[in-house]
ChimeraX commands (.cxc) that place a marker at each C-alpha (Angstrom):
marker #1 position 82.81,-35.62,45.55 radius 0.5
marker #1 position 83.03,-38.78,43.46 radius 0.5
marker #1 position 84.75,-40.66,46.30 radius 0.5
marker #1 position 82.19,-39.42,48.83 radius 0.5
marker #1 position 79.29,-40.70,46.75 radius 0.5
marker #1 position 81.05,-44.03,46.16 radius 0.5
marker #1 position 81.60,-44.51,49.91 radius 0.5
marker #1 position 77.99,-43.70,50.79 radius 0.5
marker #1 position 76.58,-45.98,48.08 radius 0.5
marker #1 position 78.90,-48.79,49.18 radius 0.5
marker #1 position 77.02,-49.07,52.47 radius 0.5
marker #1 position 73.60,-49.14,50.80 radius 0.5
marker #1 position 74.02,-51.90,48.23 radius 0.5
marker #1 position 74.81,-55.62,48.31 radius 0.5
marker #1 position 77.05,-55.88,45.23 radius 0.5
marker #1 position 79.88,-53.45,45.96 radius 0.5
marker #1 position 81.88,-54.64,42.96 radius 0.5
marker #1 position 79.23,-53.30,40.57 radius 0.5
marker #1 position 79.42,-49.71,41.87 radius 0.5
marker #1 position 80.82,-47.16,39.47 radius 0.5
marker #1 position 80.59,-43.39,39.84 radius 0.5
marker #1 position 81.28,-41.32,36.73 radius 0.5
marker #1 position 81.75,-37.56,36.78 radius 0.5
marker #1 position 80.59,-35.46,33.82 radius 0.5
marker #1 position 81.26,-31.73,33.70 radius 0.5
marker #1 position 78.50,-29.87,31.93 radius 0.5
marker #1 position 78.72,-26.59,30.01 radius 0.5
marker #1 position 76.31,-24.97,32.46 radius 0.5
marker #1 position 78.67,-25.31,35.44 radius 0.5
marker #1 position 76.90,-28.35,36.84 radius 0.5
marker #1 position 78.84,-31.56,37.42 radius 0.5
marker #1 position 76.72,-34.69,37.03 radius 0.5
marker #1 position 77.55,-37.77,39.08 radius 0.5
marker #1 position 76.28,-40.92,37.37 radius 0.5
marker #1 position 76.05,-43.75,39.89 radius 0.5
marker #1 position 75.93,-47.20,38.31 radius 0.5
marker #1 position 74.86,-50.15,40.48 radius 0.5
marker #1 position 73.77,-53.74,39.88 radius 0.5
marker #1 position 70.15,-54.11,38.70 radius 0.5
marker #1 position 69.27,-55.85,41.97 radius 0.5
marker #1 position 70.53,-52.84,43.95 radius 0.5
marker #1 position 68.83,-50.07,41.97 radius 0.5
marker #1 position 65.66,-50.22,44.07 radius 0.5
marker #1 position 67.68,-50.09,47.30 radius 0.5
marker #1 position 69.44,-46.95,46.13 radius 0.5
marker #1 position 66.21,-45.25,45.05 radius 0.5
marker #1 position 64.23,-46.34,48.11 radius 0.5
marker #1 position 60.51,-46.24,48.78 radius 0.5
marker #1 position 58.98,-43.34,46.89 radius 0.5
marker #1 position 62.51,-42.12,46.12 radius 0.5
marker #1 position 63.37,-41.28,49.73 radius 0.5
marker #1 position 66.90,-42.69,49.66 radius 0.5
marker #1 position 67.68,-40.99,46.34 radius 0.5
marker #1 position 66.29,-37.72,47.70 radius 0.5
marker #1 position 68.49,-38.05,50.78 radius 0.5
marker #1 position 71.57,-38.68,48.63 radius 0.5
marker #1 position 70.76,-35.57,46.61 radius 0.5
marker #1 position 70.35,-33.57,49.82 radius 0.5
marker #1 position 73.81,-34.64,51.02 radius 0.5
marker #1 position 75.21,-33.75,47.61 radius 0.5
marker #1 position 73.50,-30.36,47.77 radius 0.5
marker #1 position 74.93,-29.61,51.22 radius 0.5
marker #1 position 78.44,-30.48,50.06 radius 0.5
marker #1 position 77.88,-28.39,46.92 radius 0.5
marker #1 position 77.19,-25.30,48.99 radius 0.5
marker #1 position 80.46,-25.70,50.85 radius 0.5
marker #1 position 82.41,-26.18,47.59 radius 0.5
marker #1 position 80.49,-23.42,45.73 radius 0.5
marker #1 position 79.83,-25.78,42.84 radius 0.5
marker #1 position 76.61,-27.41,41.63 radius 0.5
marker #1 position 76.23,-31.17,41.37 radius 0.5
marker #1 position 73.47,-33.41,40.00 radius 0.5
marker #1 position 72.93,-37.10,40.72 radius 0.5
marker #1 position 71.75,-39.81,38.32 radius 0.5
marker #1 position 71.21,-43.41,39.40 radius 0.5
marker #1 position 71.62,-46.03,36.68 radius 0.5
marker #1 position 71.69,-49.80,36.43 radius 0.5
marker #1 position 74.89,-51.44,35.29 radius 0.5
marker #1 position 74.06,-53.51,32.24 radius 0.5
marker #1 position 75.69,-56.90,32.51 radius 0.5
marker #1 position 77.17,-58.25,29.32 radius 0.5
marker link #1:1,2 radius 0.2
marker link #1:2,3 radius 0.2
marker link #1:3,4 radius 0.2
marker link #1:4,5 radius 0.2
marker link #1:5,6 radius 0.2
marker link #1:6,7 radius 0.2
marker link #1:7,8 radius 0.2
marker link #1:8,9 radius 0.2
marker link #1:9,10 radius 0.2
marker link #1:10,11 radius 0.2
marker link #1:11,12 radius 0.2
marker link #1:12,13 radius 0.2
marker link #1:13,14 radius 0.2
marker link #1:14,15 radius 0.2
marker link #1:15,16 radius 0.2
marker link #1:16,17 radius 0.2
marker link #1:17,18 radius 0.2
marker link #1:18,19 radius 0.2
marker link #1:19,20 radius 0.2
marker link #1:20,21 radius 0.2
marker link #1:21,22 radius 0.2
marker link #1:22,23 radius 0.2
marker link #1:23,24 radius 0.2
marker link #1:24,25 radius 0.2
marker link #1:25,26 radius 0.2
marker link #1:26,27 radius 0.2
marker link #1:27,28 radius 0.2
marker link #1:28,29 radius 0.2
marker link #1:29,30 radius 0.2
marker link #1:30,31 radius 0.2
marker link #1:31,32 radius 0.2
marker link #1:32,33 radius 0.2
marker link #1:33,34 radius 0.2
marker link #1:34,35 radius 0.2
marker link #1:35,36 radius 0.2
marker link #1:36,37 radius 0.2
marker link #1:37,38 radius 0.2
marker link #1:38,39 radius 0.2
marker link #1:39,40 radius 0.2
marker link #1:40,41 radius 0.2
marker link #1:41,42 radius 0.2
marker link #1:42,43 radius 0.2
marker link #1:43,44 radius 0.2
marker link #1:44,45 radius 0.2
marker link #1:45,46 radius 0.2
marker link #1:46,47 radius 0.2
marker link #1:47,48 radius 0.2
marker link #1:48,49 radius 0.2
marker link #1:49,50 radius 0.2
marker link #1:50,51 radius 0.2
marker link #1:51,52 radius 0.2
marker link #1:52,53 radius 0.2
marker link #1:53,54 radius 0.2
marker link #1:54,55 radius 0.2
marker link #1:55,56 radius 0.2
marker link #1:56,57 radius 0.2
marker link #1:57,58 radius 0.2
marker link #1:58,59 radius 0.2
marker link #1:59,60 radius 0.2
marker link #1:60,61 radius 0.2
marker link #1:61,62 radius 0.2
marker link #1:62,63 radius 0.2
marker link #1:63,64 radius 0.2
marker link #1:64,65 radius 0.2
marker link #1:65,66 radius 0.2
marker link #1:66,67 radius 0.2
marker link #1:67,68 radius 0.2
marker link #1:68,69 radius 0.2
marker link #1:69,70 radius 0.2
marker link #1:70,71 radius 0.2
marker link #1:71,72 radius 0.2
marker link #1:72,73 radius 0.2
marker link #1:73,74 radius 0.2
marker link #1:74,75 radius 0.2
marker link #1:75,76 radius 0.2
marker link #1:76,77 radius 0.2
marker link #1:77,78 radius 0.2
marker link #1:78,79 radius 0.2
marker link #1:79,80 radius 0.2
marker link #1:80,81 radius 0.2
view
């Protein structure tokens, strides 16, 4: 699932090098995918009124049903140091 999300996000952002997808398994049986992108790409990934983020979550939900496992998606900015 991590690779799928990385591939989808890759086509939506400008700075592909800044993409990082972390997987965190929760105690409640939900796996959280944290997608980190460059600050300039955060808005592109969220979209107007959250439409792109909602679409990403819908794709994740459809894949979750097939795998019989729950996933959650968080979009975060990569902090440059």
